[in-house]
N, C-alpha and C positions, 0 to 999 in steps of 0.2 A: 687708547691700548687697556684692557679692561685687565688683563695677565700676561704674563710673560709667555712668550711664543717658546716653542723646544728650544730655536735657533739662539736667543736670548738667553733661556736658561743654561745653556753651554755655553755661550760667552761668559756670564757672570760665574761658571765652575772655573773658567780658566782663568777669569780675573782672581777669585779667591787663591788658587793655585801660584799667580804670580805674587801677590800682596803678601803671602805667606813667607814665600823666597826673597824679600827684598826686606826684611829685618836684620838689622847691622848689629846688633849685642846678642849675646847668649840667652839673658831674660826674655829679650821681646821675641827672639825665636820660639822661645818654649811657650809666651804666651799666646802666639800668632798660631802656633801647632793647635793649640786647645781651642783658639777659637775657629779656624779652620774644619776640626774635628765635628764640632758643634755643626757649623753649616753643612756637613756632608751627610750627616744622619738627619738633618731634615729636607736636605734637597732631596737625597735619596731613599731614606727609608721613612721619609714622610712621616716622621714622630714629631708630637707636639712638643714645644720649649719646656715643659715644665719637665715632660719626659726624657728632654737632654740633661737638664740641670743635674749633676748629680748621680748619674749613670755611673756605674764601674764598667766603663768600657772594654776593658781587657777581659773581665768576666761574660760581660754579657756577646761579643763578637766573636763566632767562631772563624779566624783569620784563616781555617784551610777550606771552610765550602761558602764563607760569605755569608751565613746565615747569622740573623740579629734578633737576642731574645728581648723585648721590652716589657719589662716588668708593671705591674700595678694593676688600676683599676679596668684599664683596658688591654689585659696582658695578651700580647701576642708575637708569633716569630715573624720577621721581616728577611728575604733575600735580597742580599745588597747587589746591585750589579759590577760586573767586573771592572770596569773602569773607574767604580769608585773605590772598589777594594784595594786598588794599587795603592792608593795614598791611606787608605785607613791602617793597612797591615805596615806604612812606613810611618805613619804619627805613631801607632800603640808600639812598635819599637823602640820608642824613646825610653831612655830610662825613666822620666817623670810621670810617664805614662803607666807604671806599674802602682801609685799609689791611687787609692781610691777615690780620691778627692781632686782628681786630674780635670774633670769636669764641671767640679763646681765652682761656677762664677754666678755675680748678680747678673739678675736677670734685665736690669735696664742697661746695663755695660754691655751685654751682648747683645740687643737690638741695636744699642748706637753703633756697632759696627757691621751689623747687617747695613743698616742703611749708608754707613760710609763709604764701604766697599764698593755697593751697587752704584752709589754716586758717582763714583770716579769712570762708569761707564754711562752717566747721564739718567741711571735708572731712577724713578721715583720711589721715596720709600713706602707707599701703598702698596707696591707691587713687590718688593722685596723685603717683606717681614716675615718673621717664621710662618704664621699662618698664612699668609700669601703663596710662599714657596711650597709647604705642605701641601694644600688645594692645589695649586700648580702641577705640580708631582700626578696629585689623583686624574688630574685630567690629561696629563703626560701617558699616563697608563692606558686612559678610556682611549686615547688615540690610536694607543698602538694592540687595541681589540682584547684587552682584556676585560672578561665581563665585570659590570657592577658588581657584583654580589663579592667577588677576589678584592676589590678596589675598597671595598667598604672593609673586609679585613683586613687589607693592607696597612689603612686609614686608621684602623681602632676605632670604628664609626658602629656603637653598639644603640644610643637613641636616637628618635627619630628626630632630635632637634638638630642633633650631627650629621645624620644624612639631609636635610634641608638646608643647613648653611653652607653644604659643599655643593647642592644641586643650586644654591641662588647665588655661587662663586661667580665673579665674573657676567654679570648680566645675565645667569642662567647657561653658561657654557655647558656644564655638562647635559641638563636637560635636552638641548639642541642636539647634542651629540647622541645622546641615549635614543632621539627621536629618527636620528639619520641613521643608525643603525639599525633600527626597527624597520623601517622604509626599505632597507638593502634585504632585509631578510624576508621581506612582503612583497615582492618585485612587482604585485599587481596594482598596488598601491601608487598612487602618485600626486605630487603637491600636497595642497592644504586638503586636498578633497578626501583625506585617508582617514576620517575617526580614530586616530591615533592619541592616547593619553599615557602619562606618565603619574605613577601614583604609589603606594606603600602598600603594602598587605597589612589589613587591620584586622581580619577574620576568617579562620579557619575551620573547615568543617568537612569531615572525612567520612563516607559512608562505604557502604560495601563494595557499590559499583564505580563511583563517582566522588569528586571532591568541592565543594564551594568555598569560593577564593572570595572575598570582601576586600575593594583595593578602592583606597580612597585618595582620591587624587590631591595634588599641591593644592589647590583651590578647592578643596572641603567637598568636591564632589563625590558620592558613593557609588562605587560599580558591584555590581556583584557577576562573579563568573561561573561557571562550571566547566570542570575541565576533568580528564580523565586520570587516572591512578598512575597510570604508567608517566603522563607529562607532570605530572607532580611530584613525584620522585625524580623524575629527569633534572625538573628546575631545581630540586630542594626546598621546595618553597616553606618559608618561614614567616612569623609577624615581624613587622618591619623592614621589610625585603622590599627593595624599588624594584618596580617591573612596569614595563609598559604595556597595553593593552589595546583590541582594537576592536571597536564595534561597527559588525556588518551593516552598511546601510540599507540593503533591501531587506532587513530582519527589524526594521524600525518601523511603530504605530504612533499615528499623530491624533491626537483629540486636541479638543477645544477645551475641553472642562475635565478637572481631575477625574478618574474612574478608578473603581477596584476591581482589579485582577489578577490571574494565577502569576503573573507575567513578574519576574523579579526584580525588574529597573524601572522607574519611572525620575527624567529629568524635566523640569522646568526651562523654558526659553522663547525667544520672540524670532518671529518668521525674519530671515532678513534678506533671502533669496526666491525667487520661485519661475522654476521653469519646465514646461510642459510640452510636450506633444501628445498625438493621439492616443498614445500606450502608457506613456511612462511621465512623471513628473517629479521633478528635484527640486529638493527643498533643504535650503539652509537653516537653520536654526541658530541662533545667538544664544550660547548660555550665560550664566552669571560672570564665569570667570573670564570670559572674552575670548572662547574656545567656540568653534564651527562645530556642530552637529549635522552632518548630513544624510539625509533620508531620500530612499530612491522607493516611492509609491506608485501605484496604480490610476492612471490619471482619471477614469471612471469613478472611482471610488472617493477620490478627492473633492470631486466636486461640492457635493455635499456640506463639507467643512467651510466654504467661503471663506479661503485662506487668502491674506494680501502681508505684504509686507509691513510688517511693526503690529502685525497680531500675537498675543501670547497663547502659544500653544504649549501638551504636555506630551513627550516622547518617551515612549515605552517599547518597551522590548524585554525578550527573555534573557536567562544569563547562558543560554546554550551562544547567544549573540554576540556575548562578551570573550573574547579569545586572547589568552593570555600567549604573549610574544615569547618566543621558547628562543633564550639567548645562545 
């Protein structure tokens, strides 16, 4: 298990509730209430541990609406679910919660309690730490079909490195989820032969009729897409936004030598598969990042290239062949 499932997250939440109720003295009850509140803000609010410690919870949480204002360099507003607010309202009603330092705790002490409560369910520390729970919350939101852009805002991810860390979490679970969601949005795609790539917007130019979007995949492959202004506005595109793109297989041209053309994209790879009939030729090209680009070509035109498995080729295609996947 590389991350907690939704069922395990629910079981852990119930265990924290029970653990708080097991306190036997007034002092322990207050301490466990503080720790439980910190857990809820990480588990359901996706807060960083540093954002929790020192938070004036009574001022930050609107107990009527469930809206939580997170101050700091990644300032944002987070809506806490009703199941969480039931406990938050109770904890904030304690007299001790009126003190601004209610959540001021030693970071090491707090981490140890996160691990200890999880251990009672047999959950490994690597899956129960604040960072793991925060990212698990992000995956939970993605599984509920919350668009990645909103998940980024929820988690306060403003830097590319923060987004990459989330996408790398749990052996790339978020990337797989995004690819699967993109496939569902493009039902004509199937299996691995879909030329679907996930990357980050690294450049954006807007003209009078169309926009040009540069997307750099997380294996550093640069793709240029051209889209209508209506799609640009609908996707609310901006730099550092994560997006999926699809390259049309029938709009790819292969050459055995690099050439200068007016096409906006050229990637280098190695032929990994080759199947042809009298009309069409289907070529798989292994890219440096380990993914496969599929090209559908005219058999008669391909004969002169003398393609074979293992041969280095260059794939060229226009920016119009790279289509942004609409969230």
